[in-house]
MARRO-202448 format. One line per field, with one value per residue (C-alpha): z, y, x. Coordinates in nm, 3 decimals. Example, Ala and Ser with C-alpha at 12.3 -4.5 7.8 and 13.67 -1.06 7.14 Angstrom:
REM residues 2
w = 0.780;0.714
v = -0.450;-0.106
u = 1.230;1.367
//
This chain:
REM residues 361
w = -15.228;-15.596;-15.763;-16.114;-16.278;-16.628;-16.819;-17.173;-17.330;-17.670;-17.754;-18.062;-18.275;-18.421;-18.274;-18.145;-17.782;-17.610;-17.267;-17.096;-16.749;-16.574;-16.245;-15.980;-15.709;-15.352;-15.307;-15.200;-15.011;-15.139;-15.361;-15.369;-15.540;-15.667;-15.769;-16.085;-16.117;-16.440;-16.697;-16.994;-17.341;-17.419;-17.744;-17.559;-17.524;-17.900;-17.941;-17.730;-17.940;-18.261;-18.133;-18.132;-17.775;-17.734;-17.823;-17.478;-17.568;-17.427;-17.291;-17.030;-17.159;-16.974;-16.745;-16.709;-16.408;-16.072;-15.816;-15.457;-15.276;-15.192;-15.024;-14.956;-14.899;-14.625;-14.556;-14.739;-14.564;-14.862;-14.887;-14.688;-14.776;-14.883;-15.014;-15.342;-15.567;-15.911;-16.057;-16.189;-16.395;-16.233;-15.875;-15.774;-15.592;-15.361;-15.386;-15.736;-15.822;-15.946;-15.631;-15.407;-15.586;-15.514;-15.869;-15.826;-16.142;-16.326;-16.120;-16.306;-16.119;-16.112;-16.025;-16.073;-15.897;-15.886;-15.928;-16.262;-16.335;-16.564;-16.791;-16.654;-16.809;-16.625;-16.917;-16.772;-16.876;-16.947;-16.794;-17.000;-16.837;-16.541;-16.457;-16.674;-16.570;-16.835;-16.571;-16.275;-16.050;-16.102;-15.909;-15.883;-15.671;-15.378;-15.490;-15.807;-15.599;-15.530;-15.289;-15.401;-15.283;-15.312;-15.398;-15.750;-16.034;-16.107;-16.482;-16.436;-16.180;-16.381;-16.669;-16.450;-16.463;-16.808;-17.091;-16.908;-16.665;-16.955;-17.131;-16.831;-16.706;-17.047;-17.031;-16.662;-16.538;-16.850;-17.051;-16.746;-16.910;-16.713;-16.697;-17.023;-17.229;-17.583;-17.634;-17.944;-17.916;-18.222;-18.211;-18.028;-17.915;-17.546;-17.456;-17.665;-17.526;-17.176;-17.265;-17.377;-17.051;-16.852;-17.039;-16.959;-16.595;-16.589;-16.721;-17.082;-17.274;-17.618;-17.678;-18.041;-18.122;-18.437;-18.593;-18.927;-18.792;-18.755;-18.497;-18.277;-18.319;-18.206;-17.898;-17.839;-17.822;-17.558;-17.356;-17.363;-17.702;-17.805;-18.170;-18.402;-18.710;-18.949;-19.072;-19.362;-19.521;-19.355;-19.295;-18.915;-18.868;-19.057;-18.888;-18.538;-18.616;-18.753;-18.436;-18.217;-18.374;-18.613;-18.329;-18.269;-17.948;-17.613;-17.569;-17.839;-17.723;-17.983;-17.897;-18.213;-18.200;-18.567;-18.730;-18.949;-18.663;-18.443;-18.714;-18.725;-18.349;-18.371;-18.620;-18.468;-18.136;-18.052;-18.032;-17.698;-17.679;-17.563;-17.756;-17.551;-17.712;-17.540;-17.843;-17.848;-18.158;-18.288;-18.277;-18.650;-18.656;-18.712;-18.726;-18.926;-18.835;-18.935;-18.636;-18.692;-18.644;-18.320;-18.200;-18.337;-18.209;-17.847;-17.604;-17.498;-17.664;-17.404;-17.389;-17.137;-17.004;-16.806;-16.787;-16.551;-16.279;-15.922;-15.870;-15.494;-15.554;-15.878;-15.872;-15.549;-15.653;-15.993;-15.839;-15.593;-15.879;-16.058;-15.747;-15.714;-16.071;-16.191;-16.407;-16.609;-16.631;-16.722;-17.060;-17.168;-17.116;-17.453;-17.370;-17.115;-17.232;-17.094;-17.096;-17.407;-17.600;-17.592;-17.949;-18.077;-17.864;-18.029;-18.370;-18.263;-18.119;-18.438;-18.641;-18.416;-18.300;-17.925;-17.670;-17.433;-17.414;-17.054;-16.948;-16.641;-16.430
v = 19.685;19.591;19.479;19.482;19.168;19.043;18.847;18.724;18.907;18.891;19.209;19.106;18.803;18.649;18.926;18.809;18.705;18.966;19.000;19.313;19.456;19.353;19.465;19.208;19.333;19.213;18.904;18.972;18.738;18.383;18.472;18.391;18.529;18.253;18.294;18.088;17.847;17.668;17.675;17.444;17.580;17.424;17.425;17.599;17.907;17.904;17.883;18.199;18.373;18.278;18.395;18.042;18.057;18.415;18.776;18.926;19.062;19.136;18.787;18.699;18.358;18.044;17.810;17.479;17.586;17.516;17.757;17.875;18.062;18.408;18.564;18.486;18.690;18.688;18.360;18.137;17.807;17.576;17.684;17.880;18.103;17.887;17.593;17.442;17.411;17.307;17.547;17.412;17.589;17.429;17.549;17.380;17.570;17.294;17.426;17.361;17.064;16.857;16.924;16.848;16.514;16.415;16.480;16.786;16.701;16.825;17.145;17.399;17.704;17.684;18.015;18.230;18.533;18.819;19.091;19.151;19.181;19.473;19.635;19.937;20.173;19.998;19.789;19.475;19.143;18.821;18.539;18.219;17.967;18.204;18.156;18.358;18.189;18.297;18.547;18.579;18.588;18.551;18.604;18.311;18.186;17.992;17.688;17.682;17.591;17.221;17.129;16.857;16.718;17.009;16.763;16.717;16.924;17.228;17.168;16.824;16.913;17.200;16.970;16.817;17.153;17.076;16.854;16.557;16.542;16.573;16.274;16.048;16.136;16.074;15.716;15.639;15.866;15.909;15.598;15.371;15.177;14.855;14.556;14.364;14.627;14.726;15.101;15.311;15.670;15.891;16.185;16.139;16.485;16.572;16.485;16.169;16.062;16.107;15.895;15.622;15.647;15.643;15.336;15.154;15.257;15.115;14.779;14.789;14.485;14.645;15.016;15.130;15.473;15.647;15.953;16.085;16.155;15.868;16.062;16.100;15.732;15.645;15.861;15.691;15.355;15.493;15.605;15.262;15.201;14.835;14.902;15.204;15.304;15.582;15.702;15.885;15.549;15.313;15.324;15.364;15.203;14.890;14.880;14.906;14.635;14.408;14.456;14.372;14.048;14.226;14.379;14.728;14.870;14.868;15.236;15.486;15.820;16.096;16.351;16.563;16.732;16.713;16.569;16.324;16.179;16.160;15.956;15.728;15.684;15.607;15.326;15.196;15.099;14.760;14.714;14.863;15.021;15.374;15.681;15.958;16.300;16.495;16.685;17.041;17.133;17.483;17.640;17.592;17.215;16.974;16.596;16.389;16.026;15.794;15.791;15.422;15.355;15.555;15.345;15.011;15.017;15.080;15.173;15.525;15.848;16.070;16.402;16.447;16.797;16.822;16.443;16.449;16.509;16.622;16.813;16.756;16.381;16.331;16.574;16.445;16.084;16.128;16.315;16.027;15.774;15.984;16.004;15.624;15.578;15.434;15.730;15.908;16.255;16.392;16.219;16.496;16.778;16.818;17.147;17.427;17.789;18.142;18.386;18.552;18.225;18.161;18.277;18.041;17.762;17.813;17.769;17.447;17.315;17.401;17.216;16.909;16.921;16.892;16.721;17.013;17.323;17.441;17.798;17.797;18.110
u = 1.899;1.897;2.219;2.360;2.497;2.576;2.314;2.239;1.947;1.777;1.587;1.388;1.302;1.619;1.835;2.175;2.198;2.413;2.572;2.445;2.388;2.067;1.919;1.820;1.580;1.598;1.380;1.025;0.792;0.831;1.128;1.500;1.809;2.038;2.402;2.430;2.723;2.628;2.347;2.293;2.218;1.879;1.683;1.399;1.620;1.671;1.291;1.261;1.525;1.345;1.006;0.869;0.733;0.615;0.685;0.743;1.085;1.336;1.403;1.660;1.763;1.872;1.682;1.870;2.073;2.230;2.368;2.374;2.097;2.227;1.923;1.559;1.248;0.988;0.812;1.060;1.124;1.190;1.554;1.811;2.102;2.396;2.190;2.310;2.005;1.888;1.634;1.305;1.042;0.737;0.700;0.375;0.104;-0.022;-0.378;-0.514;-0.734;-0.437;-0.234;-0.532;-0.579;-0.219;-0.099;0.124;0.320;0.010;-0.021;-0.235;-0.108;0.272;0.430;0.738;0.884;0.635;0.897;1.063;1.432;1.511;1.764;1.950;1.692;1.408;1.282;1.127;1.277;1.088;1.293;1.298;1.061;1.039;1.407;1.651;1.975;2.225;2.324;2.554;2.247;1.873;1.549;1.307;1.020;1.165;0.963;1.171;1.478;1.541;1.820;2.062;2.395;2.645;2.924;2.786;2.930;2.709;2.754;2.599;2.334;2.194;2.101;1.832;1.658;1.519;1.644;1.791;1.498;1.255;1.409;1.456;1.108;0.951;1.074;1.028;0.749;0.534;0.611;0.635;0.918;0.974;1.202;1.217;1.033;1.124;1.170;1.228;1.349;1.305;1.547;1.875;1.972;1.999;1.639;1.629;1.965;1.831;1.525;1.766;1.959;1.634;1.511;1.833;1.802;1.447;1.565;1.444;1.570;1.581;1.641;1.626;1.772;1.642;1.803;1.928;2.279;2.527;2.729;2.421;2.344;2.697;2.646;2.310;2.487;2.722;2.419;2.254;2.093;2.111;2.022;2.034;1.836;1.936;1.596;1.757;1.838;1.586;1.212;1.210;0.869;0.967;1.307;1.157;0.903;1.176;1.378;1.078;0.960;0.726;0.524;0.654;0.798;0.621;0.708;0.806;0.945;0.917;1.186;1.174;0.834;0.735;0.420;0.609;0.812;0.502;0.330;0.633;0.611;0.240;0.286;0.611;0.449;0.307;-0.068;-0.169;0.177;0.251;0.363;0.525;0.563;0.841;0.973;0.839;0.631;0.570;0.221;0.158;0.211;-0.079;-0.111;-0.359;-0.421;-0.705;-0.936;-1.000;-0.628;-0.630;-0.923;-0.809;-0.453;-0.547;-0.275;-0.194;-0.088;0.076;0.255;0.533;0.582;0.903;0.913;0.611;0.867;0.840;1.165;1.183;1.147;1.337;1.631;1.793;1.731;1.897;2.190;2.235;2.233;2.493;2.711;2.688;2.811;2.481;2.374;2.644;2.494;2.835;2.805;2.567;2.819;2.989;3.163;3.174;3.161;3.133;2.841;2.975;2.970;2.594;2.533;2.803;2.659;2.320;2.484;2.656;2.332;2.143;2.406;2.374;2.736;2.669;2.448;2.488;2.699;2.706;2.774;2.997;3.028
//
């Protein structure tokens, strides 16, 4: 039997995010209903609100979440009722050419719940990244649920569902940062901060944080940056080269998603170094680089989607590291808020005042 819960919905481009009643159907085959305990306020949700990702309004916002499985549909064996889970937005199919080649992180047929959640009048909702977790409960594909240690704080665990995993994975999984490497991270918000923390975890010797905000640079130092560069007052390319013996960094993580910062990343890497784009651009953005420079500098230009993670491998491992005191995921939680505070949280995020606001239910 379907149930009614509260959720945060945006009905049109740039309309305010409002708490309203939504209808959750019983889970069908391969689906699960999850009672949400915490959900981070991610920039991707703001992109949805602003119409930067699609126009399938109304959107049920929220996707960076943790909670408890309340019910499951037919054929579900990945999780059971009562499991504490982190939600992920890439439930792999296991059958596509990437999965068959042993590269499920590149799955070309990830899936979501087949049924739609709705408003009270029956209007179908588009859940952000197939999750829609600014809600008391949500319906997802069972494969989007990853079991982790229930002793961890939901406010911390949920961050692995998107931004923190994207940043850590960009450094470790995509950039292959190793012991003794030099790393530069351009953009020190939540994702960039996580890339800094991931680089430190991987044993990087020099971690250079680049941003235009001194407060963010101070936070970056607390997360593991060894050097900081304010690109409002310094040329970041020259500064990174100076800090790396004139060579450039082995790995440069671009966590902004803009053409000008991507160009900085390209020229701030060492010859045969790696650029990792994890910042999310908008559809209208273009880059222009001399093709001879692309050829002559060698190395690798990579994009990192979701930190090239495998949730069932990476989420439990990172939670364990956090529980051991080796990975301070709690450092990303700037504040906890309620469902009704999401619109204000978007404003604080836009102003750069927080790493993460987390909705706690």
